[in-house]
C-alpha positions as CSV (number, residue, x, y, z in Angstrom):
1,M,94.7,-6.1,-285.8
2,T,96.8,-3.2,-284.5
3,R,96.4,-1.7,-281.1
4,P,95.7,2.1,-281.1
5,S,98.6,3.9,-279.4
6,V,98.0,6.2,-276.4
7,D,100.5,8.9,-275.6
8,D,101.4,10.0,-272.1
9,A,99.1,13.0,-272.1
10,Q,96.1,10.9,-273.0
11,A,97.0,8.3,-270.4
12,A,97.3,11.0,-267.7
13,A,93.9,12.4,-268.7
14,I,92.3,8.9,-268.6
15,G,93.9,8.3,-265.1
16,H,92.7,11.6,-263.7
17,A,89.2,11.0,-265.1
18,L,89.2,7.5,-263.5
19,L,90.3,8.9,-260.1
20,A,87.6,11.6,-260.3
21,L,85.0,8.9,-261.0
22,L,86.2,6.8,-258.1
23,A,86.2,9.8,-255.8
24,A,82.7,10.8,-256.8
25,L,81.6,7.2,-255.9
26,G,83.4,7.3,-252.6
27,I,85.7,4.5,-253.5
28,G,89.2,4.5,-252.1
29,Q,88.7,7.3,-249.7
30,A,88.4,7.2,-245.9
31,I,85.4,9.3,-245.1
32,A,84.9,10.2,-241.5
33,P,81.3,10.4,-240.3
34,A,79.9,13.7,-239.2
35,T,78.5,12.3,-236.0
36,Y,79.2,9.3,-233.7
37,D,76.6,7.4,-231.8
38,A,76.6,4.2,-229.7
39,D,76.2,2.1,-232.9
40,H,78.8,4.0,-234.9
41,L,81.7,4.5,-232.5
42,P,84.8,6.6,-232.9
43,P,88.1,4.7,-233.5
44,R,89.5,2.8,-230.5
45,I,86.7,3.2,-228.0
46,S,84.3,0.7,-226.6
47,R,80.6,1.1,-226.5
48,D,80.6,1.3,-222.7
49,G,83.4,3.9,-222.7
50,F,81.5,6.0,-225.2
51,L,78.2,5.9,-223.2
52,R,80.0,6.8,-220.0
53,R,81.8,9.7,-221.6
54,H,78.6,10.8,-223.3
55,A,76.6,10.8,-220.1
56,G,79.2,13.0,-218.4
57,R,79.4,15.5,-221.3
58,V,75.6,15.8,-221.6
59,R,75.3,16.3,-217.9
60,D,78.0,19.1,-218.1
61,G,76.2,20.7,-221.0
62,V,79.1,20.5,-223.5
63,E,78.2,21.7,-226.9
64,G,78.0,19.0,-229.6
65,W,77.0,16.2,-227.2
66,T,73.2,15.5,-227.5
67,R,70.6,13.0,-226.3
68,T,67.3,12.6,-228.0
69,G,65.2,9.8,-226.6
70,Q,67.5,6.8,-226.4
71,S,69.8,8.1,-229.1
72,R,73.1,9.5,-227.9
73,A,75.1,11.4,-230.5
74,V,78.2,13.6,-230.6
75,T,79.5,15.6,-233.6
76,A,82.9,14.7,-235.0
77,A,84.2,18.2,-234.2
78,A,83.0,18.0,-230.6
79,W,84.6,14.5,-230.3
80,A,87.9,15.7,-231.7
81,L,87.9,18.7,-229.4
82,D,87.2,16.5,-226.4
83,V,90.0,14.1,-227.2
84,E,92.4,16.9,-227.9
85,S,91.7,18.6,-224.5
86,E,92.4,15.3,-222.7
87,T,95.6,14.5,-224.6
88,Q,97.3,17.9,-224.4
89,R,100.4,17.9,-222.3
90,G,100.9,20.5,-219.8
91,R,104.0,22.7,-220.0
92,A,107.0,21.3,-218.2
93,R,107.7,22.9,-214.9
94,K,110.9,24.8,-214.5
95,R,113.2,23.0,-212.1
96,T,114.8,25.2,-209.5
97,A,118.4,24.5,-208.9
98,K,119.1,23.3,-205.4
99,A,121.8,24.9,-203.4
100,P,124.5,22.4,-202.4
101,V,124.2,21.3,-198.9
102,P,127.5,20.8,-196.9
103,P,127.9,17.5,-195.2
104,A,126.6,17.2,-191.7
105,N,130.1,16.5,-190.4
106,D,131.6,19.6,-191.9
107,D,132.8,22.1,-189.3
108,G,133.4,24.8,-191.8
109,D,137.2,24.9,-191.8
110,G,137.5,23.0,-195.1
111,R,138.9,19.8,-193.6
112,D,136.9,16.7,-192.9
113,E,137.3,14.2,-190.1
114,L,139.0,11.6,-192.2
115,D,141.6,14.0,-193.4
116,I,142.3,15.0,-189.8
117,A,142.5,11.4,-188.7
118,L,145.0,10.6,-191.5
119,G,146.9,13.8,-190.9
120,I,146.2,15.3,-194.3
121,D,146.1,19.0,-194.5
122,S,144.0,19.6,-197.7
123,R,144.5,23.4,-197.4
124,K,148.2,23.0,-197.7
125,A,147.9,20.6,-200.7
126,A,145.5,22.9,-202.5
127,G,147.5,26.1,-201.9
């Protein structure tokens, strides 16, 4: 029995059809939920952390954070906005250049005490 041959175009068409079928079934895709609640938490947050944050946001009246009976929910968009606002870095402050401060033992003539004690005239050497 001979095997029917499949050319590249047919193989590509079959592959695309298979991927479309898997996508329609939701297989192989990471689908983010539309809302988060205490039983379906956002990534990398504890239940206690979620409930504390939720209580504060509902108290402040932030849009997207709701409480109905004992259910506490937040939309994925409101959660993303909240995380983004807390993780933004402020602009770096411009550093002002500090003016050089002369040493405390400087008498203003360009010679320091050690040079004088050693008999060195730095003005003569520099000129």
